[in-house]
C-alpha positions in Angstrom: 0.0 0.0 0.0 1.4 3.4 -0.9 0.8 6.6 1.2 1.3 10.0 -0.4 3.5 12.4 1.5 2.2 15.7 2.9 3.7 19.0 2.0 2.9 22.0 4.1 2.6 25.6 2.9 5.7 26.6 4.9 7.8 24.1 2.9 6.8 25.8 -0.4 7.2 29.2 1.2 10.7 28.2 2.3 11.7 27.3 -1.2 10.2 30.5 -2.6 11.9 32.7 0.0 15.3 31.2 -0.5 15.0 31.6 -4.3 13.6 35.1 -4.0 16.5 36.3 -1.7 19.1 34.9 -4.1 17.5 36.3 -7.2 17.0 39.7 -5.6 20.6 39.8 -4.5 21.8 38.9 -8.0 19.6 41.7 -9.4 20.7 44.2 -6.8 24.5 43.4 -6.6 24.9 42.4 -10.2 26.8 39.4 -11.5 30.0 38.8 -9.5 31.9 35.8 -8.2 30.1 35.9 -4.9 26.7 36.1 -6.5 27.7 33.3 -8.9 28.6 31.0 -6.0 25.3 31.9 -4.3 23.4 31.0 -7.4 25.3 27.7 -7.7 24.5 26.9 -4.1 20.8 27.8 -4.8 20.7 25.4 -7.8 22.1 22.6 -5.6 19.6 23.4 -2.8 16.8 23.5 -5.3 17.9 20.1 -6.7 17.5 18.8 -3.1 14.2 20.6 -2.0 12.1 20.7 -5.2 11.9 17.0 -5.9 10.4 16.4 -2.4 7.3 18.2 -3.7 6.7 15.5 -6.3 8.5 12.3 -5.0 7.2 12.1 -1.5 5.6 8.8 -0.5 5.9 5.7 1.7 5.2 2.2 0.4 4.3 -0.5 2.9 4.5 -4.2 2.2 4.8 -7.2 4.5 8.5 -7.4 3.9 9.6 -3.8 3.8 8.7 -0.1 4.2 10.2 2.1 1.5 10.3 5.8 2.4 10.9 8.0 -0.7 11.6 11.7 0.0 12.9 13.5 -3.1 16.1 11.7 -4.1 16.5 10.2 -0.6 15.3 6.7 0.0 15.2 4.6 3.2 14.1 1.0 3.5 12.9 -0.4 6.8 11.8 -3.8 8.0 8.3 -3.8 9.6 9.4 -6.5 12.1 12.1 -4.2 13.5 9.6 -1.4 14.4 9.0 -1.2 18.2 7.0 2.0 18.5 5.0 4.5 16.5 4.1 7.9 17.8 2.5 11.1 16.5 4.8 14.1 16.6 4.2 17.8 16.0 7.2 19.9 15.4 10.3 20.4 13.3 13.2 18.1 13.1 15.5 16.7 10.5 13.2 14.1 8.9 11.7 12.7 5.7 8.9 15.2 6.2 7.8 18.4 4.6 5.2 19.1 7.3 5.2 19.5 11.0 2.5 16.8 11.5 4.6 13.7 11.6 4.7 10.1 12.6 7.8 8.9 14.4 8.8 5.3 13.7 11.2 3.8 16.4 13.3 1.0 15.1 15.2 -1.6 17.2 18.8 -0.7 17.3 18.5 2.4 15.0 17.5 6.0 15.2 13.9 7.0 14.8 12.6 7.9 11.4 9.9 10.6 11.0 7.5 10.8 8.0 4.6 13.1 7.2 1.8 11.7 5.2 -1.6 12.9 4.0 -3.2 10.0 5.9 -1.1 9.3 9.0 -3.9 7.3 10.7 -4.2 4.8 7.8 -0.4 4.4 7.7 -0.3 3.7 11.5 -3.2 1.1 11.1 -1.4 -0.6 8.2 1.9 -0.9 10.2 0.0 -2.2 13.2 -1.8 -4.7 11.0 1.5 -6.0 9.7 3.3 -6.1 13.1 1.0 -6.6 16.0 3.8 -6.0 18.5 4.2 -2.3 17.7 3.3 0.0 20.5 1.3 3.1 19.5 1.7 6.3 21.5 -0.3 9.5 21.0 
């Protein structure tokens, strides 16, 4: 089953503001080495951030969970999940929204995802692995 990722307005605004600042500085300061480096950094940042708007999903099967966030991909085993919890806030994660689900995995760091239907995702994981603890 595939769950589509959620993208908040603030994520789109962040991309727009970063691009706007760099474009405005290029117009104001003119083309120089410093502005050229800034534009190059902006292109690299856009190559990381913009694909997350279109390639943002989690696919759950009995054998694996594949988290796709832009060009980043992480594969988890459902049997290694110990706990799932709902989280609100900002942290480094495979998420473009502050409404997140934290997945705690035995022996590894927690993974956070943000999906359009977090409840259905949690139910699907708990159906596959009955030993998962769910915390609100």
